[in-house]
MARGU-193984 format. One record per residue (C-alpha): residue in one letter; y, x, z; residue number from 1; chain. Coordinates in nm, 3 decimals. Layout:
BEGIN
  aa        y        x        z    i  ch
   a        Y        X        Z  NUM   A
...
END
This chain:
BEGIN
  aa        y        x        z    i  ch
   m    4.730   -9.418    5.940    1   A
   y    4.940   -9.488    6.249    2   A
   v    5.145   -9.806    6.282    3   A
   e    5.344   -9.906    6.589    4   A
   d    5.592  -10.181    6.657    5   A
   g    5.786   -9.994    6.925    6   A
   l    6.073  -10.246    6.924    7   A
   k    5.833  -10.543    6.926    8   A
   k    6.022  -10.695    6.632    9   A
   l    5.753  -10.677    6.365   10   A
   e    5.581  -11.009    6.312   11   A
   k    5.337  -10.910    6.040   12   A
   v    5.240  -10.589    5.864   13   A
   v    5.038  -10.593    5.540   14   A
   i    4.887  -10.260    5.440   15   A
   e    4.767  -10.162    5.093   16   A
   y    4.585   -9.832    5.070   17   A
   k    4.349   -9.628    4.859   18   A
   d    4.135   -9.462    5.128   19   A
   i    4.144   -9.492    5.506   20   A
   n    3.930   -9.359    5.791   21   A
   r    4.130   -9.419    6.110   22   A
   i    4.357   -9.698    6.231   23   A
   v    4.582   -9.676    6.539   24   A
   t    4.803   -9.976    6.613   25   A
   g    5.036  -10.066    6.896   26   A
   g    5.293  -10.326    6.992   27   A
   n    5.243  -10.698    6.959   28   A
   g    5.254  -10.735    6.581   29   A
   n    4.993  -10.878    6.347   30   A
   f    4.829  -10.625    6.116   31   A
   l    4.627  -10.735    5.810   32   A
   i    4.404  -10.492    5.620   33   A
   e    4.204  -10.637    5.331   34   A
   g    3.951  -10.501    5.084   35   A
   l    3.776  -10.260    5.320   36   A
   e    3.484  -10.069    5.169   37   A
   e    3.460   -9.776    5.405   38   A
   d    3.174   -9.546    5.504   39   A
   q    3.348   -9.449    5.832   40   A
   l    3.633   -9.623    6.015   41   A
   d    3.766   -9.556    6.365   42   A
   i    3.995   -9.813    6.526   43   A
   f    4.218   -9.779    6.834   44   A
   n    4.390  -10.110    6.895   45   A
   q    4.509  -10.164    7.249   46   A
   s    4.737  -10.468    7.221   47   A
   a    4.820  -10.569    6.863   48   A
   n    4.635  -10.831    6.659   49   A
   l    4.436  -10.654    6.389   50   A
   t    4.267  -10.845    6.107   51   A
   l    4.013  -10.655    5.896   52   A
   k    3.842  -10.799    5.589   53   A
   g    3.570  -10.619    5.399   54   A
   q    3.278  -10.390    5.480   55   A
   i    3.250  -10.090    5.712   56   A
   n    2.921   -9.899    5.718   57   A
   n    2.991   -9.694    6.032   58   A
   g    3.273   -9.807    6.261   59   A
   r    3.394   -9.719    6.609   60   A
   i    3.628   -9.920    6.829   61   A
   y    3.820   -9.716    7.086   62   A
   s    4.006   -9.844    7.391   63   A
   p    4.139   -9.696    7.715   64   A
   n    3.784   -9.751    7.849   65   A
   g    3.630   -9.517    7.591   66   A
   a    3.459   -9.531    7.254   67   A
   n    3.282   -9.844    7.137   68   A
   d    3.430  -10.063    7.412   69   A
   i    3.427  -10.419    7.278   70   A
   t    3.490  -10.600    7.607   71   A
   g    3.832  -10.722    7.492   72   A
   l    3.730  -10.796    7.132   73   A
   r    3.794  -11.152    7.020   74   A
   g    3.755  -11.279    6.669   75   A
   l    3.711  -11.572    6.437   76   A
   n    3.445  -11.567    6.168   77   A
   i    3.336  -11.225    6.286   78   A
   m    3.000  -11.071    6.216   79   A
   a    2.932  -10.709    6.301   80   A
   y    2.599  -10.531    6.298   81   A
   i    2.567  -10.277    6.578   82   A
   g    2.286  -10.027    6.539   83   A
   e    1.982  -10.151    6.350   84   A
   d    1.885  -10.461    6.545   85   A
   a    2.176  -10.594    6.755   86   A
   v    2.414  -10.847    6.604   87   A
   l    2.754  -10.950    6.738   88   A
   k    2.890  -11.274    6.596   89   A
   k    3.110  -11.566    6.687   90   A
   a    2.954  -11.798    6.944   91   A
   e    2.867  -12.142    6.811   92   A
END
């Protein structure tokens, strides 16, 4: 799936799907994807706001800095398990 707001006029995009394994978004829109139950999901999201709800067993976040770069990742009510022991979650 590839979604881009090239004209920067989209305010919100809601996506319903049956099966997904890669998300590429651009522009300044807000993208909402609910009901995730994926074994593998790759995300490239340079500037848009992307909201994911559900479960991903094996995910990768790509940026211009390379794979699995989460330096610019911000979230609310986020909990992600990275590897077997490390946990990334919202600061209290």
